[in-house]
N, C-alpha and C positions, 0 to 999 in steps of 0.2 A: 263923161264916163267912158264913152266908147274909145277915146284916145288912150285911157288907162288900161283898157282891156286888151288892146292890140289884137283885134278880131281878125280871123282868117277869112270869114265869109260875110261879115257885116251884120247889121241888125236894123230892124224896122220897129219903131216905138209908136204905139197908138194910145191915145187917152180914151179909156173906156168908161170914165166917169167915177164918181165916188172916191176921188183921190187914188185911183188905180190906173196903172198903165200896163199895156201888154207889150212885152219885148219879144219879137219874133227873130230868132237867130237863124242864120243860113248855113251854119257849119256845126256839126255835133260837138267838136272839140271846144268851140266857143261857149256852148251851153254849159258843158262840164266845167270849164275854167271859171266861168262867172259864178255858177252855183256853188262850187267847191271853194271859191275864194272869198266867200262872205266872212265877216259882215262888210257891206258896202254902205258908205255914207255919202249923201249928196245934199249940199246946202243945209247942213246939220239935220237932215232927215235920214233915218235908217231905211234902206231899201230891203224889203223882205221878198225873196223870190220863191216861187213855187212852180215846179214843172207841170204844166197842164197836161192832162190826158185828153184824148180826142173828144170825149163826151162831156168834159167839165166846162162849166160856165165860170169865167173869171170873176164875176161878181159874187159868186156863191162860195168861193174858196176862203176858208177862215185864215186870215193872216194875223195870227195872234202871238207868235213866238219866233225867236231867232236864236240860234246857238252861238255862244261866245266862249272863247278861251280867255281866262283872266290869270294874271300872275299877282300874287300877294306876298309881300315881304314882311318879315318880323312879326308873325302872328304869335301871340303868347301860347305856350303849350299847357 
């Protein structure tokens, strides 16, 4: 994934358990690019990102939704 993102400052990825990973970005533009560029898929799994606040526990953040744009053709009127 990091090769696709073309990061300016790099990223550190840590397994925090419970099928959750903590991505620590080292450049503000990288964070914005990755979060705004969703949805991201890795090995047929949807990556759901949340920008943590300083006091947030990554295990307590509800990761239950992700925004998608879809295009549908030929809908009956």
